[in-house]
MDAnalysis code that builds the backbone (N, CA, C; Angstrom):
import MDAnalysis as mda
import numpy as np

u = mda.Universe.empty(216, n_residues=72, atom_resindex=np.repeat(np.arange(72), 3), trajectory=True)
u.add_TopologyAttr("name", ["N", "CA", "C"] * 72)
u.add_TopologyAttr("resid", np.arange(1, 73))
u.add_TopologyAttr("resname", ["MET", "VAL", "ARG", "CYS", "VAL", "MET", "ALA", "SER", "GLY", "GLU", "ARG", "PRO", "LEU", "ASN", "GLU", "VAL", "ASN", "PHE", "LEU", "THR", "VAL", "ALA", "GLU", "VAL", "ALA", "ALA", "VAL", "MET", "ARG", "VAL", "SER", "LYS", "MET", "THR", "VAL", "TYR", "ARG", "LEU", "VAL", "HIS", "SER", "GLY", "GLU", "MET", "PRO", "ALA", "ILE", "ARG", "VAL", "GLY", "ARG", "SER", "PHE", "ARG", "VAL", "PRO", "GLU", "GLN", "ALA", "VAL", "HIS", "ASP", "TYR", "LEU", "ARG", "ASP", "SER", "TYR", "VAL", "GLU", "THR", "ALA"])
u.atoms.positions = np.array([
    [2.066, 17.316, 27.896],
    [2.738, 17.461, 26.625],
    [2.847, 16.092, 25.968],
    [2.434, 16.013, 24.716],
    [2.512, 14.773, 23.958],
    [3.724, 14.858, 23.050],
    [4.491, 13.807, 23.055],
    [5.706, 13.798, 22.255],
    [5.662, 12.608, 21.310],
    [5.994, 12.843, 20.069],
    [5.995, 11.782, 19.065],
    [7.430, 11.324, 18.839],
    [7.689, 10.069, 19.092],
    [9.018, 9.516, 18.870],
    [8.940, 8.606, 17.657],
    [9.777, 8.891, 16.671],
    [9.740, 8.132, 15.432],
    [10.974, 7.255, 15.310],
    [10.797, 6.122, 14.664],
    [11.942, 5.258, 14.383],
    [12.830, 5.962, 13.370],
    [14.093, 5.608, 13.357],
    [14.995, 6.263, 12.412],
    [14.525, 6.002, 10.987],
    [14.622, 7.016, 10.163],
    [14.199, 6.892, 8.776],
    [12.756, 7.288, 8.533],
    [11.947, 7.424, 9.573],
    [10.558, 7.831, 9.390],
    [10.473, 9.340, 9.299],
    [9.522, 9.806, 8.483],
    [9.328, 11.238, 8.315],
    [8.259, 11.727, 9.273],
    [8.355, 12.991, 9.700],
    [7.297, 13.563, 10.544],
    [5.964, 13.541, 9.795],
    [4.864, 13.424, 10.536],
    [3.545, 13.327, 9.900],
    [3.229, 14.509, 8.999],
    [3.752, 15.695, 9.304],
    [3.442, 16.839, 8.451],
    [4.153, 16.757, 7.104],
    [5.054, 15.795, 6.936],
    [5.737, 15.608, 5.660],
    [5.227, 14.385, 4.899],
    [4.269, 13.663, 5.464],
    [3.741, 12.456, 4.834],
    [2.599, 12.834, 3.903],
    [2.642, 12.307, 2.675],
    [1.548, 12.516, 1.731],
    [0.596, 11.333, 1.836],
    [-0.674, 11.625, 2.043],
    [-1.683, 10.582, 2.156],
    [-2.513, 10.527, 0.881],
    [-2.880, 9.311, 0.481],
    [-3.700, 9.092, -0.704],
    [-5.036, 8.488, -0.301],
    [-6.068, 8.800, -1.068],
    [-7.365, 8.168, -0.857],
    [-7.326, 6.758, -1.433],
    [-8.317, 5.964, -1.099],
    [-8.407, 4.609, -1.639],
    [-8.506, 4.666, -3.162],
    [-9.265, 5.607, -3.689],
    [-9.402, 5.743, -5.142],
    [-8.062, 6.089, -5.792],
    [-7.282, 6.956, -5.152],
    [-5.972, 7.320, -5.693],
    [-5.011, 6.134, -5.663],
    [-5.047, 5.364, -4.583],
    [-4.204, 4.169, -4.490],
    [-4.594, 3.179, -5.583],
    [-5.888, 2.986, -5.777],
    [-6.368, 2.071, -6.813],
    [-5.893, 2.517, -8.192],
    [-5.909, 3.817, -8.451],
    [-5.461, 4.332, -9.745],
    [-3.962, 4.109, -9.933],
    [-3.182, 4.360, -8.895],
    [-1.728, 4.169, -8.977],
    [-1.396, 2.702, -9.230],
    [-2.090, 1.811, -8.522],
    [-1.806, 0.380, -8.626],
    [-2.545, -0.280, -9.788],
    [-3.465, 0.446, -10.401],
    [-4.300, -0.069, -11.485],
    [-5.076, -1.317, -11.049],
    [-5.717, -1.181, -9.881],
    [-6.586, -2.230, -9.342],
    [-7.900, -1.572, -8.926],
    [-8.852, -2.371, -8.501],
    [-10.127, -1.814, -8.052],
    [-10.005, -1.261, -6.634],
    [-10.954, -0.405, -6.274],
    [-10.982, 0.113, -4.906],
    [-11.194, -1.026, -3.916],
    [-11.979, -2.029, -4.304],
    [-12.221, -3.173, -3.423],
    [-10.916, -3.900, -3.106],
    [-10.021, -4.014, -4.078],
    [-8.723, -4.645, -3.838],
    [-7.931, -3.857, -2.806],
    [-7.964, -2.541, -2.894],
    [-7.260, -1.696, -1.926],
    [-7.876, -1.882, -0.541],
    [-9.206, -1.891, -0.458],
    [-9.864, -2.115, 0.833],
    [-9.448, -3.458, 1.431],
    [-9.347, -4.493, 0.595],
    [-8.929, -5.809, 1.092],
    [-7.509, -5.758, 1.648],
    [-6.615, -5.053, 0.951],
    [-5.234, -4.923, 1.424],
    [-5.183, -4.190, 2.759],
    [-5.999, -3.159, 2.892],
    [-6.032, -2.385, 4.136],
    [-6.600, -3.229, 5.272],
    [-7.726, -3.883, 5.031],
    [-8.374, -4.667, 6.089],
    [-7.554, -5.893, 6.501],
    [-6.775, -6.441, 5.567],
    [-5.946, -7.608, 5.900],
    [-4.653, -7.210, 6.604],
    [-4.354, -5.912, 6.604],
    [-3.131, -5.443, 7.246],
    [-1.923, -5.428, 6.329],
    [-2.116, -5.802, 5.068],
    [-0.999, -5.806, 4.119],
    [-0.569, -4.393, 3.732],
    [-1.491, -3.440, 3.826],
    [-1.180, -2.051, 3.510],
    [-1.643, -1.180, 4.673],
    [-0.718, -0.448, 5.285],
    [-1.100, 0.405, 6.416],
    [-1.970, 1.571, 5.964],
    [-2.890, 1.966, 6.810],
    [-3.771, 3.092, 6.507],
    [-4.281, 3.677, 7.813],
    [-4.744, 4.903, 7.724],
    [-5.398, 5.515, 8.877],
    [-6.838, 5.797, 8.500],
    [-7.693, 5.756, 9.494],
    [-9.109, 6.039, 9.257],
    [-9.360, 7.504, 9.553],
    [-9.994, 8.162, 8.591],
    [-10.399, 9.558, 8.747],
    [-11.909, 9.579, 8.553],
    [-12.624, 9.697, 9.648],
    [-14.081, 9.601, 9.556],
    [-14.465, 8.202, 9.121],
    [-15.175, 8.130, 7.998],
    [-15.595, 6.829, 7.475],
    [-14.704, 6.338, 6.345],
    [-13.646, 7.073, 6.033],
    [-12.784, 6.680, 4.922],
    [-11.363, 6.402, 5.394],
    [-10.561, 5.847, 4.517],
    [-9.172, 5.530, 4.822],
    [-8.242, 6.440, 4.036],
    [-7.074, 6.691, 4.615],
    [-6.000, 7.396, 3.922],
    [-4.762, 6.519, 4.049],
    [-4.071, 6.363, 2.925],
    [-2.900, 5.497, 2.866],
    [-1.666, 6.357, 2.634],
    [-0.629, 6.193, 3.456],
    [0.600, 6.945, 3.207],
    [1.169, 6.578, 1.834],
    [1.556, 7.584, 1.071],
    [2.078, 7.356, -0.277],
    [3.262, 6.388, -0.255],
    [4.129, 6.526, 0.726],
    [5.300, 5.649, 0.820],
    [4.887, 4.198, 1.033],
    [3.763, 3.964, 1.714],
    [3.284, 2.598, 1.933],
    [2.917, 1.932, 0.613],
    [2.367, 2.713, -0.311],
    [2.024, 2.178, -1.636],
    [3.303, 1.791, -2.366],
    [4.292, 2.688, -2.349],
    [5.567, 2.401, -3.011],
    [6.248, 1.180, -2.386],
    [6.219, 1.092, -1.067],
    [6.827, -0.049, -0.376],
    [6.117, -1.349, -0.740],
    [4.792, -1.324, -0.781],
    [4.022, -2.518, -1.118],
    [4.363, -2.988, -2.529],
    [4.405, -2.044, -3.476],
    [4.718, -2.406, -4.858],
    [6.150, -2.929, -4.975],
    [7.087, -2.300, -4.275],
    [8.483, -2.747, -4.311],
    [8.601, -4.161, -3.743],
    [7.934, -4.412, -2.623],
    [8.009, -5.726, -1.985],
    [7.278, -6.805, -2.782],
    [6.340, -6.409, -3.632],
    [5.565, -7.364, -4.420],
    [6.195, -7.645, -5.775],
    [7.269, -6.944, -6.079],
    [7.923, -7.081, -7.377],
    [8.446, -8.496, -7.556],
    [8.155, -9.089, -8.715],
    [8.595, -10.448, -9.016],
    [9.377, -10.417, -10.319],
    [10.594, -10.918, -10.284],
    [11.387, -10.995, -11.506],
    [11.031, -12.272, -12.245],
    [10.969, -12.159, -13.560],
    [10.699, -13.333, -14.383],
    [11.996, -13.775, -15.044],
    [12.041, -15.027, -15.375],
    [13.275, -15.582, -15.951],
    [13.464, -15.196, -17.387],
])
């Protein structure tokens, strides 16, 4: 029996929405290559499905929130 133990605050995998690289690029208004760079550098978590990547939707929101810069 395999058991999945999640840290507090994490949602079960069946409740996670995954986005394609193209969808992430559209949300962030960047190129797909930029998204691939973020994934390969480890700045944005992703899972590999076959030959493509899927990014948890919350990871995109977290990345954008953490990258927010206030101007004076």
